[in-house]
C-alpha positions in Angstrom: -33.6 -5.6 -3.3 -33.3 -3.5 -6.4 -33.8 0.3 -6.7 -35.1 1.3 -10.1 -33.9 4.8 -11.2 -31.5 4.9 -8.3 -30.1 8.4 -9.0 -27.2 9.1 -6.6 -28.3 6.1 -4.4 -29.7 7.9 -1.4 -32.7 5.5 -0.9 -30.4 2.5 -1.5 -28.0 3.7 1.1 -30.8 4.5 3.6 -32.3 1.0 3.2 -28.8 -0.6 3.6 -27.9 1.5 6.7 -31.3 1.5 8.4 -32.4 -2.0 7.6 -29.3 -3.9 6.6 -30.7 -4.4 3.1 -28.5 -5.6 0.2 -29.4 -3.2 -2.6 -28.5 -3.0 -6.3 -29.6 0.3 -7.9 -30.1 0.7 -11.6 -29.5 4.2 -13.0 -29.6 5.4 -16.6 -27.2 8.4 -16.2 -23.5 7.5 -16.1 -22.5 10.6 -14.0 -25.1 9.7 -11.4 -23.8 6.1 -11.2 -20.3 7.5 -10.7 -21.5 9.9 -8.0 -23.5 7.2 -6.3 -20.4 4.9 -6.2 -18.4 7.7 -4.6 -21.0 8.6 -2.0 -21.5 5.0 -1.1 -17.8 4.5 -0.7 -17.6 7.6 1.5 -20.1 6.2 4.0 -18.7 2.7 3.9 -21.7 0.9 2.5 -20.1 -0.5 -0.7 -20.6 -4.1 0.7 -24.4 -3.6 0.7 -25.0 -1.1 -2.1 -24.1 -1.3 -5.8 -25.4 1.2 -8.4 -25.1 -0.1 -11.9 -25.7 1.7 -15.2 -28.8 0.5 -17.0 -32.3 1.1 -18.3 -35.2 -0.1 -16.0 -37.2 -0.7 -19.2 -34.7 -3.4 -20.0 -33.5 -4.5 -16.6 -29.9 -5.6 -16.9 -30.3 -8.4 -14.3 -31.3 -12.0 -14.5 -34.9 -12.8 -13.9 -35.9 -13.7 -10.3 -32.8 -12.2 -8.9 -34.6 -9.9 -6.4 -37.7 -10.2 -4.3 -38.3 -6.5 -3.8 -38.3 -3.5 -6.2 -38.3 0.1 -4.9 -38.4 3.3 -6.9 -38.7 6.7 -5.3 -40.5 9.3 -7.5 -39.2 7.9 -10.7 -41.5 5.4 -12.4 -44.0 8.2 -13.0 -41.6 9.4 -15.8 -42.1 6.1 -17.7 -44.7 7.3 -20.2 -46.0 3.9 -21.6 -45.8 1.4 -18.7 -48.1 -1.0 -20.5 -45.8 -1.3 -23.4 -43.0 -2.6 -21.1 -45.1 -4.9 -18.8 -44.3 -8.6 -19.0 
């Protein structure tokens, strides 16, 4: 599972804790990536949750790596979705 615009990783940690999901989050802001890593470590979910720095308009992951994409209140900020569609 991948979490677009993961922020501090709250939804990713929730999905990992509640449902046992393996989640990779993509977050644009380096400070949020660092904060997400720290919070994830504090709750002991670093085996299931990784937050990486990247831009969801140019997903830094190989194609067909994930079967589910989630994004909580974030994709509405992408102004021209059609320009970035496959």
